C-alpha positions as a printed Julia matrix, in Angstrom:
241×3 Matrix{Float64}:
   7.1   -67.79  -40.95
   4.28  -70.15  -41.99
   4.17  -70.76  -45.76
   5.48  -67.26  -46.4
   3.14  -65.62  -43.85
   4.73  -63.46  -41.17
   3.04  -64.47  -37.93
   2.53  -61.88  -35.21
   4.24  -64.01  -32.56
   7.37  -64.45  -34.68
   7.53  -60.75  -35.59
   7.17  -59.45  -32.03
   9.85  -61.87  -30.86
  12.34  -60.2   -33.24
  14.39  -57.05  -32.65
  12.25  -55.06  -35.1
   9.13  -56.35  -33.38
  10.41  -55.34  -29.97
  11.06  -51.78  -31.17
   7.66  -51.71  -32.89
   6.06  -52.7   -29.58
   7.79  -49.8   -27.82
   6.64  -47.27  -30.42
   3.05  -48.45  -30.49
   2.84  -48.68  -26.71
   3.73  -45.0   -26.47
   0.91  -44.07  -28.83
  -1.64  -46.37  -27.17
  -0.74  -45.11  -23.71
  -1.34  -41.54  -24.92
  -4.93  -42.54  -25.73
  -5.54  -44.52  -22.53
  -3.15  -43.29  -19.83
  -5.45  -44.4   -17.0
  -7.93  -47.27  -17.11
  -8.57  -47.86  -13.41
 -10.4   -51.13  -12.84
 -11.87  -51.26  -16.35
 -12.33  -54.65  -17.96
 -10.24  -54.69  -21.14
 -10.51  -57.05  -24.11
  -7.69  -57.26  -26.63
  -8.87  -58.74  -29.91
  -6.66  -59.9   -32.81
  -3.09  -60.09  -31.51
  -2.7   -57.7   -28.6
  -0.42  -59.67  -26.26
   2.51  -57.22  -26.68
   0.3   -54.26  -25.69
  -2.08  -55.41  -22.95
   0.67  -55.27  -20.26
   0.3   -51.48  -20.51
  -2.89  -51.78  -18.46
  -2.62  -55.19  -16.77
  -2.44  -55.27  -12.98
  -1.91  -58.38  -10.91
  -4.31  -57.03   -8.23
  -6.95  -55.73  -10.64
  -9.4   -56.98  -13.24
  -7.47  -59.12  -15.76
  -6.94  -57.98  -19.31
  -8.25  -60.65  -21.67
  -6.43  -61.42  -24.91
  -8.65  -63.02  -27.57
  -6.47  -64.11  -30.48
  -8.35  -64.46  -33.76
  -7.97  -67.89  -35.33
  -5.98  -66.94  -38.45
  -2.56  -68.04  -39.69
  -1.15  -64.65  -38.67
  -2.52  -64.35  -35.14
  -3.29  -67.78  -33.68
   0.23  -68.42  -32.28
   0.78  -67.41  -28.67
   4.15  -66.33  -27.19
   6.08  -68.71  -24.99
   5.49  -66.54  -21.91
   2.39  -64.63  -20.85
   2.5   -61.3   -19.05
   1.2   -61.17  -15.49
  -2.38  -59.97  -15.31
  -3.21  -61.06  -18.9
  -5.36  -64.07  -19.78
  -5.43  -65.52  -23.28
  -7.84  -67.47  -25.48
  -8.47  -68.25  -29.16
 -11.72  -67.09  -30.81
 -13.6   -66.85  -34.09
 -14.02  -63.18  -34.99
 -17.77  -63.35  -35.7
 -18.69  -65.46  -32.63
 -17.07  -63.89  -29.6
 -17.68  -66.16  -26.58
 -18.47  -63.32  -24.17
 -21.76  -61.98  -22.78
 -23.13  -58.73  -24.17
 -21.98  -55.54  -22.42
 -18.99  -57.29  -20.82
 -16.07  -54.89  -21.41
 -15.33  -51.25  -20.64
 -12.59  -51.08  -23.31
 -11.71  -53.08  -26.41
  -8.36  -52.94  -28.21
  -8.12  -54.22  -31.82
  -4.68  -54.91  -33.31
  -4.06  -57.28  -36.25
  -7.78  -57.93  -36.43
  -9.82  -55.84  -38.85
  -7.44  -56.19  -41.8
  -7.15  -59.97  -41.41
 -10.79  -61.0   -41.31
 -12.94  -61.8   -44.34
 -15.92  -60.38  -42.45
 -14.86  -56.99  -41.06
 -18.43  -55.76  -40.58
 -19.35  -58.89  -38.6
 -16.26  -58.4   -36.45
 -17.14  -54.8   -35.62
 -20.74  -55.77  -34.82
 -19.45  -58.47  -32.47
 -17.27  -55.89  -30.74
 -20.25  -53.51  -30.43
 -22.22  -56.18  -28.6
 -19.58  -57.02  -25.99
 -18.77  -53.35  -25.27
 -20.61  -51.6   -22.47
 -22.71  -48.59  -23.49
 -20.05  -46.26  -22.1
 -17.26  -48.41  -23.54
 -14.37  -47.27  -25.7
 -12.79  -48.98  -28.71
  -9.16  -48.43  -29.79
  -8.15  -49.7   -33.23
  -4.73  -50.06  -34.83
  -5.02  -50.71  -38.57
  -2.49  -50.49  -41.43
  -2.62  -47.33  -43.54
  -3.15  -48.38  -47.17
  -0.8   -45.62  -48.39
   1.91  -46.37  -45.81
   5.09  -48.46  -46.03
   3.98  -51.05  -43.5
   0.93  -52.18  -45.48
   3.24  -53.21  -48.35
   5.82  -55.12  -46.33
   5.31  -58.89  -46.17
   7.87  -59.1   -43.38
   5.47  -57.76  -40.72
   1.94  -58.75  -39.68
   0.79  -55.28  -40.78
   1.61  -56.32  -44.35
  -0.89  -59.2   -44.25
  -4.56  -58.77  -45.1
  -6.34  -55.67  -46.41
  -5.19  -52.18  -45.32
  -7.57  -49.22  -44.96
  -7.86  -45.51  -45.53
  -9.02  -43.31  -42.65
 -12.31  -42.68  -44.49
 -12.97  -46.41  -44.89
 -12.47  -47.01  -41.19
 -14.76  -44.14  -40.21
 -17.46  -45.44  -42.57
 -17.29  -48.98  -41.21
 -17.48  -47.72  -37.65
 -20.47  -45.52  -38.45
 -22.3   -48.4   -40.1
 -21.83  -50.44  -36.92
 -23.16  -47.64  -34.65
 -19.71  -46.55  -33.49
 -18.44  -42.97  -33.64
 -14.74  -42.2   -34.19
 -13.68  -39.53  -31.68
  -9.89  -39.35  -31.98
  -7.46  -40.23  -34.75
  -3.67  -40.45  -34.89
  -0.83  -42.02  -36.86
   2.12  -44.18  -35.81
   5.09  -46.13  -37.24
   6.65  -43.53  -39.53
   9.89  -45.42  -40.11
   9.91  -47.98  -42.98
   9.69  -51.54  -41.58
  13.4   -52.4   -42.06
  14.31  -49.3   -40.08
  12.28  -50.45  -37.08
  15.2   -52.66  -36.06
  17.23  -49.51  -35.32
  15.76  -48.29  -32.05
  17.21  -44.79  -31.9
  16.51  -43.92  -35.55
  12.97  -45.29  -35.29
  12.27  -43.2   -32.18
  13.51  -40.04  -33.93
  11.4   -40.76  -37.02
   8.37  -41.36  -34.8
   8.66  -38.02  -33.06
   9.25  -36.11  -36.31
   6.48  -37.85  -38.22
   3.97  -37.39  -35.45
   4.63  -33.65  -35.29
   4.86  -32.97  -39.04
   2.87  -35.56  -41.01
   0.65  -37.62  -38.67
  -1.57  -38.75  -41.58
   1.37  -40.55  -43.23
   2.09  -43.08  -40.49
   2.32  -46.74  -41.31
  -0.75  -47.39  -39.16
  -3.8   -45.48  -38.0
  -4.75  -45.39  -34.32
  -8.43  -44.56  -33.87
 -10.56  -44.32  -30.74
 -14.32  -44.78  -31.04
 -17.33  -44.91  -28.74
 -20.77  -46.44  -29.02
 -23.32  -44.28  -30.84
 -26.29  -45.74  -28.97
 -28.71  -43.08  -30.21
 -28.27  -44.16  -33.83
 -30.48  -47.16  -33.12
 -33.39  -45.15  -31.73
 -36.27  -44.9   -34.25
 -37.61  -41.42  -34.99
 -41.11  -41.12  -33.51
 -43.79  -38.49  -33.76
 -45.13  -36.93  -30.59
 -48.27  -39.15  -30.39
 -46.11  -42.22  -30.94
 -43.9   -41.23  -28.04
 -46.95  -41.33  -25.81
 -48.19  -44.7   -27.08
 -44.95  -46.71  -27.08
 -41.73  -46.79  -25.05
 -38.47  -45.88  -26.73
 -36.48  -48.79  -28.11
 -32.79  -48.98  -28.85
 -31.65  -51.48  -31.45
 -28.33  -53.27  -31.63
 -26.79  -53.85  -35.05
 -28.01  -57.18  -36.44
């Protein structure tokens, strides 16, 4: 803990954090069961989850920890096939169109500039790229628990997330919930696993976090032209500013 703030590194090193990692990994793997040789960027604090897709003989997964009090600390040991760096959320040090997939965990809710963060992600994603977000549900237990990194920052409703994605030329395609057990219960592995299965089947909208997959909406940046204009000028596609 740093001045009362629950850091991500400290939480995931605990028993409750270890069980939380297991539960979230199951949900994330359901979205991306196979990634092949895709280049993957994890933004925020994704070190517990990138090993799902890391391969020692393949393209490395890159962890970019956002420079906040919650996410800047790195674990003592790094997983094989994962590289790590520290970044500012609105100035990602990567070329445009660099990554096939981007994972955001402990990112959107912690930044003071969420729209700038999403625009930065848009730029480094390839046109066929996919974005997977994990964000705290504002009506869930986890958003109101200071003892986890999900209880830091500003939580969201599903509608707020969809609106922010749309404004940044991203289209939400799939939506799910996770972490149905109250945070103290996450330390009990068997009970948490049972709650996860029941909640996912019965009340997926009431999970402690939302898991949302989005793709680039590249056609949103194409200006509407009349037929004569189509003849006079080539089509242009704009990135968000």
